[in-house]
C-alpha positions, 0 to 999 in steps of 0.5 A, spaced: 605 829 697 607 823 694 609 816 699 617 818 700 615 825 702 611 823 708 614 823 714 617 818 718 618 816 724 625 816 727 629 811 732 628 815 738 621 815 736 620 809 735 624 807 742 619 811 745 614 808 743 615 802 745 616 804 752 610 807 753 607 800 750 610 796 755 609 801 760 601 801 758 602 793 758 605 794 765 600 797 768 594 793 766 599 787 769 599 790 775 593 793 776 590 785 773 594 782 779 592 788 785 585 786 783 585 780 782 580 778 788 575 783 788 569 780 782 568 787 780 574 789 778 574 783 774 568 784 770 571 791 769 577 789 767 573 785 763 569 789 759 575 794 758 579 788 755 573 787 750 572 794 748 579 793 747 579 787 742 573 791 738 577 797 737 584 794 734 580 790 730 576 796 727 583 799 727 586 793 724 580 793 719 580 801 717 588 800 716 587 794 711 582 798 708 587 804 707 592 799 705 588 796 699 587 803 697 594 806 697 595 799 693 589 801 688 593 808 687 600 805 686 598 799 682 594 805 677 599 809 678 605 803 676 599 802 669 599 810 668 607 810 666 607 803 663 602 806 658 606 812 658 613 808 656 609 804 651 606 810 648 615 813 648 616 806 645 611 806 639 613 814 637 621 812 637 618 805 632 615 811 628 621 815 628 625 810 626 620 808 621 621 815 618 628 816 618 628 809 615 625 812 609 628 818 609 635 815 608 631 811 602 629 816 599 636 820 600 639 813 597 634 814 590 636 822 590 644 820 590 643 815 585 638 820 581 644 825 581 650 820 579 645 819 573 644 826 572 651 827 572 652 822 567 648 825 562 652 832 564 658 828 562 656 824 555 651 831 553 658 835 554 662 830 550 658 830 545 657 838 545 666 838 544 665 833 538 659 836 535 664 843 536 669 840 532 665 837 527 661 844 525 669 847 525 670 841 520 665 843 516 666 850 516 673 849 514 670 845 508 665 850 505 670 856 506 674 851 502 669 849 497 667 857 496 673 859 493 671 855 487 666 856 482 660 852 484 655 849 477 648 852 480 644 846 483 636 846 484 634 848 491 632 841 495 631 839 502 637 834 501 641 834 506 645 828 504 652 827 504 657 822 501 659 817 506 664 815 509 667 808 509 669 806 515 667 808 522 669 802 526 669 804 533 663 809 533 659 806 538 665 806 544 666 813 542 659 816 542 654 818 547 649 813 549 643 818 546 647 819 540 647 812 539 639 810 540 638 816 535 643 813 530 640 806 531 634 809 530 637 813 523 639 805 521 632 802 522 629 808 518 634 807 512 633 799 513 625 800 513 625 805 508 621 808 514 621 816 515 620 819 521 617 825 525 623 828 530 618 830 535 615 824 536 621 819 535 623 823 542 616 822 544 618 815 545 625 815 547 627 817 555 633 822 556 632 825 548 631 832 548 629 834 540 635 839 540 640 834 542 637 828 537 637 835 531 644 836 532 646 830 533 644 828 526 645 834 523 653 832 526 652 825 523 651 828 517 656 833 516 661 827 519 658 822 513 655 817 517 648 818 514 645 821 508 637 825 509 631 829 507 627 833 511 621 836 510 616 840 516 621 834 522 620 828 517 626 825 516 627 820 511 634 816 512 637 816 505 644 813 506 647 810 512 654 807 513 655 800 513 661 799 518 657 803 522 650 799 521 654 792 522 651 789 528 649 795 530 644 792 535 648 788 539 653 793 540 648 798 542 644 793 548 652 792 549 654 800 551 647 800 555 649 793 558 655 798 560 650 802 564 648 797 568 651 796 574 652 803 576 644 806 574 640 800 573 634 805 573 637 808 566 640 802 562 632 799 563 630 806 560 635 805 554 633 798 553 625 800 553 627 806 548 630 801 543 624 796 543 620 802 542 624 805 537 624 798 534 616 798 533 615 804 530 620 805 525 618 796 522 613 797 517 
C-alpha cells in the first residue's frame, strides 16, 4: 500500500479528536484546581506530568524516526525513478542514432540505385547503337556477297577503313564506351597491345563482353582497325577526328556526372589514370 492509498482522517474525525483533547485538558485543569490544596495530590500530578512528558518525548522520537524512514524510502523511490528516466533517455538516444544511420544508409542505397539506373540507360543506348551498326554491317556483307571477291589468306586482322570524320563522337557515346575508345587511342599511339580481360579488370564499371562488343562495333563503324589473337588486341588504325583532344573530351564527359553521381565520376577518373599507366611505354 502506497502513501496515497493509506486512509486519512476526515474533518469530522479531526473535530472529535480536538474535542476529546480539550475535555482531557479540562479534566486536568479541574483536578489541579480541586486538589491544589493537598500536597499528596500535587505530588501525584507532578509524577503524572513527568510521566506524560517522558511518554510524549518518546512519541516524538519514535515519530521522528518513522518520518526519517518514510523520507528515506521516498528518496530511494525518487532515485530509482530518476535512474529509470535516465535509462529511457539513453535508449531513446541510441534509437535516434540508429534511425539516423538507417537514413544515411537509405541515402547511399538511393545513390547506388541512381548510378545503376544511369549505367542501365547508357548500356541500353549502346546496345541500340551497336544494333544499328550490326544491321549496317550485315547489309554491307550482303552487298559484297553479290560480287566475286578475290581469295585472301586467312588472317586475324579485323581492321576496317577508318572514316575521315567522327567529330562529336564523345558527345554521343556512353561513358564506358568512351573509356574503351580512349584505351584504343593510347594503344595505337604508343604501339602497345593489350589483353582485353586484364584491361577490363583495371577499369571499373566496364565488363569484358561489353568492351568486346564495343570494339567490334567501333571497327565496323570505321573508328578503329585492329588485329586480335588469343585475347590480345593491337590497334593498328585510329580515326584522327576522334583522336583530336580525346583526353580533354573524355574528362569533360566524366565531369558531367560529377554532380549527380560523384562516386561514378571518381571511379572513371581513376580508371583513366590506370589505363594511361598500363598503355604507356
